[in-house]
C-alpha positions in Angstrom: 60.2 -135.2 -90.1 62.5 -134.7 -86.9 64.0 -131.5 -88.4 60.7 -130.1 -89.2 59.5 -130.7 -85.7 62.8 -129.2 -84.0 62.3 -126.0 -86.3 58.7 -126.0 -84.8 59.7 -126.3 -81.4 62.5 -123.4 -81.9 59.9 -121.1 -83.6 57.6 -121.6 -80.7 60.2 -120.8 -78.4 60.8 -117.5 -80.1 56.9 -116.9 -80.4 56.1 -117.3 -76.9 59.0 -115.3 -75.6 58.6 -112.5 -78.1 55.0 -112.3 -76.9 56.1 -112.4 -73.2 59.6 -111.8 -72.5 58.9 -112.4 -68.9 57.5 -116.0 -69.5 59.4 -118.4 -66.8 61.0 -121.6 -68.5 58.4 -123.9 -66.9 55.5 -121.8 -68.3 57.3 -121.8 -71.9 57.4 -125.7 -71.8 53.8 -126.0 -70.9 52.9 -123.5 -73.7 54.9 -125.2 -76.4 53.3 -128.7 -75.1 50.0 -127.4 -75.2 50.7 -126.1 -78.7 52.0 -129.5 -79.8 49.1 -131.4 -78.6 46.6 -128.9 -80.0 48.5 -129.5 -83.4 47.7 -133.2 -83.2 51.4 -133.9 -82.5 53.1 -135.7 -79.6 54.1 -133.6 -76.6 57.5 -132.6 -75.7 59.5 -135.7 -74.9 63.4 -136.2 -73.5 64.8 -135.4 -76.9 63.0 -132.2 -77.3 64.3 -131.2 -73.8 67.8 -131.7 -75.1 66.9 -129.4 -78.0 65.6 -126.9 -75.6 68.6 -126.9 -73.5 70.9 -126.6 -76.4 68.8 -123.6 -77.7 69.2 -122.0 -74.4 73.0 -122.8 -74.4 73.6 -121.4 -77.8 71.5 -118.1 -76.8 73.6 -117.7 -73.8 77.0 -118.0 -75.9 75.7 -115.5 -78.3 74.7 -112.8 -75.8 78.2 -113.3 -74.1 80.0 -113.0 -77.4 78.2 -109.9 -78.0 79.0 -108.4 -74.8 82.8 -109.2 -74.9 82.6 -111.9 -71.9 83.6 -114.8 -74.2 85.2 -114.9 -77.7 85.0 -117.6 -80.5 88.3 -119.4 -79.5 87.2 -119.6 -76.0 83.8 -120.9 -77.0 85.4 -123.6 -79.2 87.8 -124.9 -76.3 84.7 -124.9 -74.0 82.8 -127.1 -76.6 85.3 -129.7 -76.9 
């Protein structure tokens, strides 16, 4: 159940940022929270916020590595 909820939240991040690339982080949280509530699920909580922070961090690492600012070895050192 938890895994499915995390996948849904990640999907919603992609959906709403794809529809509006200029959406702010606070508006994105509101949109996701509203979607979850409309789907008869509990709104975002503390553990979901951690998931969103990890998603942003992974996206930043991916973008930085594609542009040559950080390589795989540097990333592993930073994660430890």
